[in-house]
N, C-alpha and C positions, 0 to 999 in steps of 0.2 A: 706158694701161692699163683695161683694163675693171673697173668697181667697180660695188656693191651693199650694201645694207644686210641685217644677218641676225644671229641670235641666237642664243649659243653656249647647246647642248643637253650636250654630254657633252666630258670630257677624254679624250684615248686617247695619253699619252705625247705627241711634238710634235705632235699634231695635235688639233683640234677639231670635233667634229660639229656642223654648222650649218645652220638653216632658213633660208628667207630671208624679209626683214621686207617686209608690204604686198605690194600686186597688183603684177606685172609687166605691161608695157605697157599699153596705150592706153585701159583699161578695156571693150571693146566686145568683148572676146574672147566673154564670155558667152553674147553676144546673137546672135553671128553675123556683126555686121555690120562687123565692123573690117578689118584690110585684107586678107583673104582669104588669111593664109599658112596656114590650114588646121590639119591632125597638129602644124604644128610648136610654132603658140599654142597648141594644148590639153599642149602638155610644158611650159609657163610660165604658163599659166593654168589650170591642174588644181584643183579643190577639193581634192584629197587630197593632203595634209602629203608636203613632200619634205625630204630631209635630206642632206647632204655629208660630205667629210671633208676639210675643207684645212691647211695647213701655220698653226700657231698662232705665230709670230714672236715675237708682244709679249705673250705668256704670258697671254692674255684666260681668264677663270675663266668657270662654267656663269654665263647667266645676264645677262649683257655684250650690251648689241647693241654689235657691229663694222663696221667697213666691209670687204670683201674685195674684194682683188684677183686679175684675171689678167691676167700680160702680154700684150703684144700679140703677135699674130698665134698664140697657142696654142691657140686654139679654134679656126682655119683648118688650122693645122700637124697637133694630133689627129684634126681630123676625116677628114682625105683620108688621115691613116696610118689611121685606124679603117676605113675603105672598101676601100681599095686593099692593103694588106698579107695583111688574110684572102682575100682574092677571088685574087690572086697564086698566096698559098698554098693554096687551095683548085685550082685549074686545075691547078699543077704536081703536085700530089700524086694529081690525078686522073688525069693523064697518064701521072705513075712509073708506078701500078698496075695501069693498061692496058696498057702497055709490058712490066708485069714478067709478071704473071696473062693471058697473048697466050688461053688457054684461055676462061675466063670475063672477058673487057675490060669489060662492061656491070657485074655486079655489084664486080668489083673497081675501076672506075672510079668506080662509086659511093658504095661503101666508103672510097676514097681520099678523094675528095672535101668527106667530111663530119670525116674524121680531119682533112685539110689544114686545110679552114674553122677547125675547133675551134683546131689548134694555132696557126693567123694569131691567132684572140683573145687567146691565152694570151700568146704571143711582144708584140702589143702592149699588154696589161695589162702586161707586165713593161718593157718602153721604154718608156711612160706614166711607171710609178712611180719608174723610176733615172732619169728627164730633170732633175727636178728644177723643172720648167715645170709648175706645177701651182699653184691658186689657193692664195693665202695671205692672212692678215686681217693689214692693216695697219694699222688704231687700231683702239681701242675709243672709242666713240662715248658710249655712257651707261654707267657700271658696277651693274652689279648692286646693290641696297642702298641707290643713291646718289641 
C-alpha cells in the first residue's frame, strides 16, 4: 500500500478533499539536479496547491492531518487503462466513421477519432469511479484542534 500524509480541506458526503503535506520527492526537483524524471517530477513538486478527493472511511474532519493509502497495483492498472482504452476507442471510432462515410473519409475519420477519444475518457472515468479502487483515508494522525 502506498501512503502519504495530507490535510483534509473539505468533506463531500463519504469523500474528503485533501491536500498533500510537505514536499514529495528528494528536494532536488526545484533545482533541476534531481533524478531527471522531468515532467513527472514537476507533477509532484509543483508549487501550485493540489487537492484530491478520496474516500473518508475513518470520518476525518476538516483540518485533520491524515494518512492516505492507495492499494498496490491501482496506480499501474489505472495508468494503463487511462492510456490504452481511450486510444483504442479513438482508433475504432475513426475506422468505423471512415468506413460508414466513404465519400468524406478524412473528415469522418477525424470527427470519429475525436468522438472516440472523448468517449474513451468518459468510459475510463466511470470505470475508475465504480471500481472502488481509489485512495482512502486510512487513519487520522493529528486531529484538528488538538
